[in-house]
N, CA and C of each residue as an Amber inpcrd file, in Angstrom:
protein
   309
  12.9740000   2.2710000  -0.3440000  11.8750000   3.1110000   0.1500000
  11.2440000   3.4140000  -1.0550000   9.7510000   3.4770000  -1.5630000
   9.3550000   3.9240000  -2.8600000   9.6140000   5.3470000  -2.6660000
   9.4510000   5.7090000  -4.1670000   9.7560000   7.1170000  -4.5090000
   8.3820000   7.9650000  -4.3400000   7.0950000   7.0080000  -4.4760000
   5.9060000   7.5980000  -4.3880000   5.0800000   6.5070000  -3.1630000
   4.4040000   7.2210000  -2.4210000   3.4990000   6.2690000  -1.4860000
   1.6760000   6.5940000  -1.8510000   1.1270000   5.7820000  -2.4770000
  -0.0680000   6.0640000  -2.7740000  -1.2270000   5.3760000  -2.1140000
  -2.0060000   5.8270000  -0.9820000  -3.3030000   5.2020000  -0.1830000
  -4.8480000   5.2660000  -0.7170000  -5.2140000   4.2870000  -1.2520000
  -6.5690000   4.0050000  -1.6430000  -7.2680000   3.8260000  -0.2920000
  -8.3460000   4.1910000  -0.1710000  -9.4910000   4.0390000   0.9340000
 -10.8790000   4.0970000   0.3960000 -11.6070000   2.5680000   0.7790000
 -13.0590000   2.7740000   0.6190000 -13.9050000   2.1970000   1.8080000
 -14.8050000   1.6570000   1.4410000 -15.4860000   1.4740000   2.7530000
 -14.9480000  -0.0760000   3.4910000 -14.6810000  -0.8940000   2.6040000
 -14.1690000  -2.1110000   3.5660000 -12.8040000  -2.5710000   3.0140000
 -12.3510000  -1.8380000   1.9020000 -10.8360000  -2.0290000   1.8140000
 -10.5280000  -3.0860000   0.7140000 -11.9100000  -3.8610000   0.4560000
 -12.2840000  -5.1070000  -0.6180000 -12.0090000  -4.5480000  -1.9160000
 -12.8120000  -3.7520000  -2.1000000 -13.1820000  -3.4330000  -3.6430000
 -11.7590000  -2.3580000  -4.4550000 -10.9270000  -1.9250000  -3.5830000
  -9.7530000  -1.0550000  -4.0420000  -8.9070000  -2.1450000  -4.2840000
  -8.9780000  -3.4510000  -3.6400000  -7.5130000  -4.3010000  -3.7230000
  -7.2890000  -4.5570000  -5.3540000  -8.1710000  -4.9250000  -6.1030000
  -7.7190000  -5.1730000  -7.5060000  -7.3350000  -3.6130000  -8.5570000
  -8.1410000  -2.5930000  -7.7780000  -7.5270000  -1.4180000  -8.0980000
  -5.8910000  -1.3860000  -8.0890000  -5.8150000  -1.6310000  -6.8780000
  -4.5290000  -1.5870000  -6.2350000  -3.3090000  -2.2050000  -7.2810000
  -3.7290000  -3.1620000  -7.6480000  -2.8840000  -4.1370000  -8.6820000
  -2.6880000  -3.8010000  -9.7340000  -3.5870000  -3.1340000 -10.2840000
  -3.7850000  -2.3390000 -11.8560000  -3.1300000  -1.2080000 -11.9190000
  -3.3640000  -0.2610000 -10.4140000  -2.2430000   0.9020000 -10.9110000
  -0.8630000   0.0900000 -10.2750000  -0.5480000  -0.5370000  -9.7150000
   0.8560000  -1.1380000  -9.6700000   1.5130000  -1.5160000 -11.1140000
   0.5320000  -1.9400000 -12.0730000   1.1000000  -2.3550000 -13.2620000
   1.3570000  -1.0220000 -13.9890000   0.3650000  -0.1040000 -13.7540000
   0.7550000   1.2900000 -14.4600000   1.9460000   1.5930000 -14.0320000
   2.2200000   1.7530000 -12.7680000   3.4120000   2.2400000 -12.0790000
   4.6650000   1.6160000 -13.0260000   4.8720000   0.2610000 -12.8900000
   5.8220000  -0.2680000 -13.3600000   6.2410000  -0.3270000 -14.7420000
   4.8310000   0.0060000 -15.4670000   5.1980000   0.7720000 -17.0500000
   5.6770000   1.6130000 -17.2740000   5.3850000   2.4490000 -16.2420000
   5.8400000   3.9920000 -16.2110000   7.0620000   4.0910000 -15.7910000
   7.8840000   2.8570000 -15.0040000   9.0330000   2.9240000 -14.3950000
   9.2080000   4.0610000 -13.0630000   7.8320000   3.9630000 -12.2450000
   7.6640000   4.7800000 -11.1310000   8.1690000   3.5620000  -9.8710000
   8.7200000   3.8170000  -9.0950000   8.9390000   2.6750000  -7.7790000
   7.8030000   3.5200000  -6.8940000   6.5300000   2.8330000  -6.9480000
   5.6730000   3.3520000  -6.0920000   5.0530000   2.1260000  -5.0780000
   4.6880000   2.6740000  -3.6320000   4.0100000   1.6390000  -2.8490000
   2.4400000   2.1170000  -2.9060000   1.6280000   0.9950000  -3.3370000
   0.2910000   1.5690000  -3.3870000  -0.4010000   0.5140000  -2.9510000
  -1.4970000   0.7760000  -1.6630000  -1.9820000  -0.0310000  -0.7850000
  -3.5140000   0.5270000  -0.4310000  -4.3280000  -0.3860000  -0.7960000
  -5.6590000   0.1760000  -0.0730000  -5.9130000   0.0240000   1.7460000
  -7.0250000   0.8480000   2.3050000  -7.2260000   0.3950000   3.4630000
  -8.9990000   0.4300000   3.8500000  -9.4910000   0.1570000   4.5370000
 -10.5860000   0.4070000   4.9930000 -10.9890000   1.8520000   5.6040000
 -11.9950000   2.4630000   5.2280000 -12.0440000   3.6650000   6.0850000
 -11.8120000   3.7770000   7.5070000 -12.1360000   2.6990000   8.2560000
 -12.0760000   2.6340000   9.4380000 -10.7750000   2.3110000  10.1470000
 -10.0610000   2.0610000   9.3130000  -8.2940000   1.8310000   9.7000000
  -7.4150000   2.7930000   8.9630000  -8.0180000   3.9490000   8.2900000
  -7.7160000   4.8810000   7.5390000  -6.5650000   5.7920000   8.5320000
  -7.0660000   6.1720000   9.4690000  -6.3830000   7.0240000  10.5480000
  -4.8710000   6.4370000  10.9390000  -4.8080000   5.0340000  11.4380000
  -3.7790000   4.2450000  11.4700000  -2.6550000   4.2230000  10.4070000
  -3.2830000   3.9320000   9.2690000  -2.7000000   3.7180000   8.1220000
  -1.7310000   4.7870000   7.5990000  -2.4570000   6.0290000   7.7450000
  -1.8260000   7.3140000   7.4960000  -0.6510000   7.6700000   8.3990000
  -0.8080000   7.2690000   9.9690000   0.2290000   7.7580000  10.7300000
   1.1480000   6.3420000  10.1580000   0.8100000   5.4270000  10.1140000
   2.0860000   4.3330000   9.7420000   2.8750000   4.4450000   8.2400000
   2.0110000   4.9020000   7.2460000   2.5770000   4.7910000   5.9610000
   2.9800000   6.4220000   5.4920000   2.4460000   7.6030000   6.1590000
   2.6500000   8.9660000   5.7450000   2.5900000   8.9250000   4.2490000
   1.2080000   8.1900000   3.6720000   1.6490000   8.6490000   2.0020000
   1.7590000  10.3440000   1.3600000   1.9490000  10.1260000  -0.1790000
   2.3270000  11.3450000  -0.8770000   0.5430000  11.9760000  -0.9540000
  -0.3950000  10.7720000  -1.0220000  -1.5910000  11.4310000  -1.5100000
  -2.6710000   9.9730000  -0.8590000  -3.5070000  10.8070000  -0.7970000
  -4.8050000  10.1240000  -0.2480000  -5.9320000  10.0950000  -1.4210000
  -6.4300000   8.6500000  -2.1360000  -7.5060000   8.6060000  -2.8680000
  -8.5230000   8.1150000  -2.1430000  -9.8570000   8.5980000  -2.5840000
 -11.0330000   8.0410000  -2.0350000 -11.8140000   7.4020000  -2.6750000
 -12.3140000   5.9770000  -2.4320000 -13.1480000   5.5370000  -3.1260000
 -14.3410000   6.1680000  -3.2660000 -15.3140000   6.3770000  -4.0030000
 -16.4780000   6.9510000  -4.3900000 -17.3980000   6.8490000  -3.3670000
 -17.5410000   5.7140000  -2.8860000 -18.7820000   5.2040000  -1.5790000
 -18.2050000   6.0520000  -0.6220000 -16.9820000   6.4540000  -0.0680000
 -16.4550000   7.1350000   1.0830000 -16.3550000   8.7860000   0.7370000
 -16.8490000   9.2420000  -0.4790000 -16.4390000  10.4690000  -0.2240000
 -16.7040000  11.3250000   0.5060000 -17.9250000  11.0350000   1.1900000
 -18.2880000  11.6910000   2.5970000 -16.8210000  12.2290000   3.6560000
 -16.0950000  11.2120000   3.6380000 -14.6770000  11.8610000   4.2050000
 -13.9710000  12.5510000   3.7970000 -13.9900000  13.1000000   2.5100000
 -13.2620000  13.9620000   1.6590000 -12.7810000  15.3280000   2.4250000
 -13.7080000  16.0790000   3.2260000 -13.5640000  16.9030000   3.8310000
 -12.3140000  17.2260000   5.0850000 -12.9480000  15.8770000   5.8110000
 -12.6660000  15.4520000   6.9950000 -10.9550000  15.5410000   6.7900000
 -10.2230000  14.4380000   5.9550000  -9.1800000  14.1460000   5.2300000
  -8.2990000  15.6740000   5.0380000  -9.2190000  16.0990000   4.4340000
  -8.5430000  17.5610000   3.6460000  -8.0850000  18.5360000   4.7740000
  -9.1230000  18.3550000   5.9760000  -8.6080000  19.0600000   7.0430000
  -7.6920000  19.0040000   7.7310000  -7.1580000  17.3290000   7.7780000
  -6.1650000  17.1100000   8.7250000  -4.8000000  16.6110000   8.2370000
  -5.0120000  16.5870000   6.9910000  -3.8860000  16.1090000   5.9170000
  -3.3000000  16.9990000   5.1430000  -1.7950000  17.4740000   5.0910000
  -0.9670000  18.1120000   4.4810000  -0.5490000  17.4950000   2.7610000
  -1.3950000  16.6650000   2.5350000  -1.0220000  15.9150000   0.9660000
  -2.3070000  16.0410000   0.2650000  -2.3900000  16.1120000  -0.8480000
  -3.2720000  16.0510000  -1.5800000  -4.4690000  14.6560000  -1.3320000
  -5.9660000  15.1960000  -1.3100000  -6.7350000  14.0850000  -1.0140000
  -8.0910000  14.2270000  -2.2240000  -8.3900000  13.2220000  -2.8510000
  -9.0020000  13.2430000  -3.8990000 -10.0980000  12.1310000  -4.0850000
 -11.1380000  12.3640000  -4.1440000 -12.3370000  11.2890000  -4.7290000
 -11.9310000  10.6790000  -5.9370000 -11.6070000   9.5330000  -6.0450000
 -11.5780000   8.8530000  -7.6400000 -12.8710000   8.9130000  -8.1810000
 -12.7940000   9.4480000  -9.5430000 -14.0180000   9.8710000 -10.2760000
 -15.0540000   7.9740000 -10.2670000 -16.0850000   8.2090000 -10.2480000
 -16.7860000   6.9170000 -10.0730000 -16.9280000   6.1410000 -11.3360000
 -16.5980000   7.0060000 -12.8820000 -16.3300000   6.1480000 -13.6840000
 -15.2440000   4.9620000 -13.9530000 -13.8310000   6.2240000 -13.6890000
 -12.9490000   5.3290000 -13.5040000 -12.4790000   4.2490000 -12.3480000
 -13.2470000   4.3800000 -11.3430000 -13.2940000   3.3290000  -9.9790000
 -14.2350000   2.3730000 -10.9480000 -15.3550000   2.4810000 -11.6560000
 -16.2230000   1.6400000 -11.9810000 -15.4230000   0.5080000 -13.0730000
 -14.8600000   1.2850000 -13.9190000 -13.9990000   0.7060000 -14.8350000
 -12.5550000   0.0080000 -14.4550000 -12.4010000   0.3280000 -13.1690000
 -11.1320000  -0.3770000 -12.4030000 -10.0840000   0.4490000 -13.6830000
  -9.8380000   1.6460000 -13.8110000  -8.9780000   2.0480000 -14.7630000
  -7.8390000   2.5890000 -13.9740000  -6.9060000   1.5840000 -13.5270000
  -5.9730000   1.5420000 -12.5700000  -4.7300000   2.7890000 -13.4830000
  -4.6130000   2.5400000 -14.7060000  -3.4630000   3.4150000 -15.5630000
  -3.9450000   5.4220000 -15.0510000  -5.2750000   5.1820000 -15.5020000
  -5.7930000   6.7090000 -15.3830000  -5.7510000   7.3030000 -14.0380000
  -6.1280000   6.5410000 -12.9980000  -6.1520000   6.7950000 -11.7180000
  -4.6260000   6.8250000 -11.0260000  -3.5980000   6.2150000 -11.6020000
  -2.2680000   6.2570000 -11.2330000  -1.9980000   7.6180000 -11.6160000
  -1.9790000   7.6560000 -12.9900000  -1.8240000   8.9820000 -13.5870000
  -2.2220000  10.4550000 -12.8180000  -3.1610000  10.2580000 -12.5030000
  -4.1720000  11.2570000 -11.8670000  -3.1530000  11.5970000 -10.2390000
  -2.8660000  10.5840000  -9.7580000  -2.5550000  10.7660000  -8.2100000
  -1.2660000  11.3350000  -8.8180000  -0.4820000  10.7500000  -9.5680000
   1.0430000  11.2840000 -10.0280000   0.9130000  12.9940000 -10.0750000
   0.0100000  13.2560000 -10.7060000  -0.0050000  14.6280000 -11.4670000
  -0.4620000  15.1600000 -10.2100000  -1.2470000  14.9410000  -9.0620000
  -1.8200000  15.7730000  -7.7380000  -0.4180000  15.9090000  -6.8330000
   0.4920000  14.6550000  -6.7870000   1.7180000  14.8780000  -6.0520000
   2.4430000  15.6970000  -6.4210000   2.6240000  15.9660000  -7.4220000
   3.4110000  16.8160000  -8.2940000   3.0350000  18.7800000  -8.1260000
   1.8680000  18.5370000  -7.9820000   1.1960000  19.9960000  -7.8160000
   1.9860000  20.8070000  -6.7030000
């Protein structure tokens, strides 16, 4: 089992798949055993029940879901910055996720 489980959620689950691979590389280069996966907003609840992630990170296009997830989850929920998302800055987003998990 991975030491950290990071779930990304976007409108269709497609745009975050590239981000997942970049974040996975960042995890490996930092020596962190992490399970990082993406899902669509429609499948988010099922994935949350199945995987029990340590953090949920939302793509900017689904920022409207932030309050709803914060109300029902006991883990950090954060919207990925538009700039980092657009640049697909996997390392910065990964580091942010890890820092939020530790808080």
